[in-house]
C-alpha positions in Angstrom: -31.1 -19.6 171.4 -28.0 -19.1 173.4 -29.8 -16.8 175.9 -27.7 -18.1 178.8 -24.4 -17.2 177.2 -22.3 -14.1 177.0 -19.3 -13.7 174.7 -15.9 -12.7 176.0 -12.7 -12.9 174.0 -14.2 -15.2 171.4 -15.3 -17.7 174.1 -18.7 -18.4 175.6 -19.5 -18.8 179.2 -22.6 -19.3 181.3 -24.4 -16.1 182.3 -25.0 -15.4 186.0 -28.5 -14.1 185.3 -31.1 -16.4 186.9 -33.6 -15.3 184.2 -31.6 -16.7 181.4 -31.4 -20.3 180.4 -28.2 -22.3 181.0 -25.9 -23.4 178.2 -26.8 -27.1 178.1 -25.5 -28.7 174.8 -26.7 -32.1 173.8 -25.1 -32.7 170.4 -22.6 -31.0 168.1 -21.3 -31.4 164.5 -18.8 -29.7 162.2 -19.3 -28.8 158.6 -16.4 -29.1 156.1 -16.5 -25.3 155.8 -15.6 -24.9 159.5 -19.0 -24.3 161.0 -19.9 -25.8 164.4 -23.5 -26.5 165.1 -24.5 -27.1 168.7 -28.0 -28.5 169.6 -29.4 -27.6 173.1 -31.4 -29.3 175.8 -34.2 -26.7 175.4 -34.6 -27.4 171.6 -32.7 -24.4 170.4 -29.4 -24.5 168.4 -26.6 -22.2 167.4 -24.0 -22.2 164.6 -20.5 -20.8 165.1 -18.4 -20.0 162.0 -14.7 -20.6 162.8 -13.6 -18.4 159.9 -15.7 -15.2 160.7 -16.3 -16.0 164.4 -19.9 -15.1 163.9 -22.7 -16.9 165.8 -26.1 -17.6 164.3 -28.9 -18.7 166.6 -32.2 -20.5 166.0 -35.3 -18.4 165.4 -38.8 -19.5 166.1 -39.0 -21.6 163.0 -35.8 -23.4 163.7 -36.3 -24.1 167.4 -37.4 -27.7 168.4 -40.0 -28.4 171.1 -37.7 -31.0 172.7 -33.9 -31.5 173.1 -31.9 -31.7 169.9 -30.5 -35.3 169.8 -28.7 -35.5 166.5 -27.3 -33.4 163.6 -25.4 -33.5 160.4 -24.2 -31.1 157.6 -24.6 -31.6 153.9 -21.1 -31.9 152.4 -20.7 -28.6 150.6 -18.4 -25.6 150.9 -21.0 -23.2 149.4 -24.4 -24.4 150.6 -23.8 -26.4 153.8 -27.4 -27.3 154.8 -27.9 -28.4 158.4 -30.2 -31.2 159.5 -31.2 -31.4 163.2 -33.4 -34.0 164.9 -35.3 -34.2 168.1 -38.1 -36.5 169.3 -40.8 -36.7 166.5 -39.1 -33.8 164.5 -36.5 -33.4 161.8 -35.7 -29.9 160.5 -33.4 -29.1 157.6 -32.1 -25.7 156.5 -31.7 -24.5 153.0 -28.1 -23.4 153.5 -27.2 -19.8 153.7 -29.2 -18.5 150.7 -31.4 -16.4 152.9 -30.1 -13.5 155.0 -30.5 -15.2 158.4 -30.2 -18.8 159.5 -33.4 -18.7 161.5 -35.5 -17.9 158.4 -34.1 -20.9 156.5 -34.7 -23.6 159.1 -37.9 -25.4 158.1 -39.6 -28.4 159.6 -39.8 -31.1 156.9 -43.4 -32.1 156.2 -44.3 -35.8 155.8 -46.7 -36.3 152.9 -49.3 -39.0 153.6 -48.5 -42.2 151.7 -51.2 -43.6 149.5 -52.3 -47.2 149.6 -49.3 -49.3 149.0 -47.2 -46.3 149.8 -43.8 -45.1 148.5 -42.0 -47.1 151.2 -39.8 -49.8 150.0 -39.0 -52.1 152.9 -36.2 -54.5 153.5 -36.9 -57.7 155.5 -38.7 -56.8 158.7 -41.2 -54.2 159.6 -40.9 -50.8 161.0 -43.0 -47.7 161.8 -41.6 -45.1 159.4 -43.8 -42.2 160.4 -41.8 -39.5 162.2 -44.3 -39.2 165.0 -43.3 -41.1 168.1 -39.7 -41.7 167.1 -36.5 -40.8 169.0 -33.7 -40.0 166.5 -30.2 -40.9 167.8 -28.2 -40.2 164.5 -28.8 -38.8 161.1 -26.5 -38.6 158.0 -26.7 -36.9 154.6 -25.9 -38.9 151.6 -22.9 -37.8 149.4 -25.1 -35.9 147.0 -27.3 -34.5 149.8 -30.6 -35.8 148.4 -31.1 -38.4 151.0 -31.0 -38.5 154.8 -30.4 -41.7 156.8 -31.6 -41.8 160.4 -31.2 -44.2 163.3 -34.4 -44.1 165.2 -36.4 -46.0 167.8 -40.0 -45.7 168.9 -40.3 -43.7 172.1 -42.3 -46.5 173.6 -39.6 -49.1 172.7 -36.2 -47.5 172.7 -34.3 -50.8 172.1 -36.1 -51.4 168.7 -33.6 -49.4 166.7 -34.3 -49.1 163.0 -32.8 -47.3 160.0 -35.0 -45.1 157.9 -33.9 -43.6 154.6 -35.7 -40.3 153.6 -35.6 -38.5 150.3 -35.5 -34.7 150.5 -37.8 -33.2 148.0 -39.2 -29.8 147.0 -36.2 -27.7 148.0 -36.1 -29.1 151.5 -39.8 -28.7 152.2 -40.8 -32.4 152.0 -39.3 -35.5 153.4 -40.5 -38.9 152.0 -39.5 -42.2 153.5 -38.2 -44.5 150.8 -36.4 -47.4 152.5 -36.2 -48.9 155.9 -34.3 -51.6 157.7 -35.0 -53.3 161.0 -32.6 -55.7 162.6 -33.4 -59.1 163.9 -32.1 -61.7 166.3 -29.7 -63.0 163.7 -28.2 -59.9 162.1 -28.5 -57.7 165.2 -29.8 -54.2 166.0 -28.4 -51.3 163.9 -26.1 -48.9 165.8 -24.2 -47.0 163.1 -24.8 -45.7 159.6 -22.3 -44.3 157.1 -22.6 -43.2 153.4 -20.3 -43.9 150.5 -21.9 -41.6 147.8 -25.4 -42.9 147.6 -24.7 -46.3 149.1 -25.6 -46.6 152.8 -23.6 -48.9 155.0 -25.4 -50.2 158.2 -23.6 -51.7 161.2 -25.6 -54.0 163.5 -24.7 -56.0 166.6 -25.9 -58.9 168.7 -24.7 -60.0 172.1 -22.2 -62.4 170.4 -21.8 -61.1 166.9 -22.7 -58.5 164.3 -23.4 -57.8 160.6 -22.9 -55.2 157.9 -25.6 -54.4 155.4 -25.6 -52.1 152.3 -28.6 -50.2 151.1 -28.8 -48.1 147.9 -31.0 -45.0 147.9 -33.0 -46.6 145.1 -33.8 -50.4 145.3 -33.1 -52.7 142.4 -29.4 -53.3 142.4 -27.5 -55.9 144.3 -27.0 -54.9 148.0 -24.2 -57.1 149.5 -24.1 -58.0 153.2 -21.8 -59.7 155.6 -21.3 -62.3 157.1 -22.9 -65.0 154.9 -23.2 -67.1 158.1 -23.9 -65.3 161.4 -21.4 -67.7 163.0 -18.6 -66.2 160.9 -18.4 -63.1 163.1 -15.4 -63.3 165.4 -17.2 -61.8 168.4 -19.6 -59.0 169.4 -19.2 -56.0 167.0 -18.3 -53.0 169.1 -17.9 -50.2 166.4 -17.6 -49.6 162.7 -16.6 -47.0 160.2 -16.1 -46.0 156.6 -13.5 -43.9 154.8 -14.4 -41.5 152.0 -12.6 -43.9 149.5 -14.9 -46.8 150.4 -12.8 -48.8 152.9 -15.1 -50.4 155.6 -13.8 -51.3 159.1 -15.6 -53.3 161.7 -14.2 -54.0 165.2 -15.1 -57.0 167.4 -14.6 -58.0 171.0 -12.8 -61.4 171.3 -12.4 -62.0 175.0 -9.9 -59.5 176.4 -8.5 -58.7 172.9 -10.1 -57.6 169.7 -10.1 -57.9 165.9 -10.7 -55.3 163.2 -11.9 -56.7 159.8 -11.5 -54.6 156.6 -13.8 -54.7 153.6 -13.9 -53.0 150.2 -17.0 -51.5 148.7 -19.3 -51.9 146.9 -19.2 -55.7 147.2 -18.0 -55.8 150.9 -15.0 -57.9 149.7 -12.9 -59.0 152.7 -9.5 -57.3 152.5 -7.7 -58.1 155.8 -7.7 -58.6 159.5 -5.9 -56.8 162.3 -5.6 -58.2 165.8 -5.7 -55.6 168.6 -4.2 -55.8 172.2 -7.5 -54.7 173.8 -11.3 -54.5 173.1 -11.9 -51.7 170.6 -14.4 -49.0 171.8 -14.1 -46.7 168.8 -12.4 -46.4 165.5 -11.7 -43.8 162.8 -10.5 -44.2 159.2 -8.6 -41.3 157.6 -7.8 -41.2 153.8 -5.9 -38.1 152.7 -6.6 -37.5 149.1 -2.9 -37.2 148.2 -2.0 -40.5 150.0 -2.4 -44.0 148.6 -3.0 -45.6 152.1 -5.5 -45.2 154.9 -4.8 -44.5 158.5 -6.8 -46.5 161.0 -7.1 -45.2 164.6 -8.5 -47.5 167.3 -9.4 -46.6 170.9 -9.7 -49.3 173.6 -12.0 -49.9 176.5 -9.2 -49.9 179.0 -7.7 -46.7 177.6 -5.1 -46.0 174.9 -5.1 -45.6 171.2 -3.3 -47.5 168.5 -2.8 -46.4 164.8 -2.2 -48.5 161.8 -1.4 -47.6 158.2 -3.5 -49.9 155.9 
């Protein structure tokens, strides 16, 4: 809870009381309905509604036992469920159907898998049990039925993997259904994005990178890029996806950079943009009323450049 905060003029500041905990945020995320969720170092969280200016804080059922490391909102104006992760724990709310936020935040239970299990693995092996994992990112699918997470064993933080969970029984059960572990050829996963129920995974190596697509249910063709690891123009630095299915991946090419554009679902190459510096981050914007995308790229040495694509 925000026990170390007092409210003045719509803003929050640190309390001077030594008995109260300090405001120490670790992660934050916005919902499309204008709600800001902030996870704390002590495992608590709070949600600020920008429309009503009301603040909801975590109750006993919603509090984590370790720092909150990642969060995401289900895309909905009417039932914006919130997922928060900490070491060995993922909790998902049921939205605002109950009177208080704290009473809706439940820890997702992991049913034991039978012999053979419900896990459908991609090439490679990973430990999909939630115990002993540090979660660095999580993302709801477009329909809100699946949750993709970037995780690594607490004993081996560099062994990043992607685990796809299906949310069942009205947010009371979480079942691992797919997993992906990088290798020395394709690289280690560092970013995940959803296009509907199609998950796009960005991975990097010291000199290259790759893009992989995973569907929530196996069986259909799942394209990947590049066909040959040597086709990557350099080390992948960042990646992104627009709501309309445009994929962008940025690479370091010496002191300059390149951004490659692809179309979903086939990861069809669409174009290439040369940049004056090494990209450190990128964002794709696709206004519904516009026919083009806007690509914003930030650089290691400072500065931002914007393209219409």
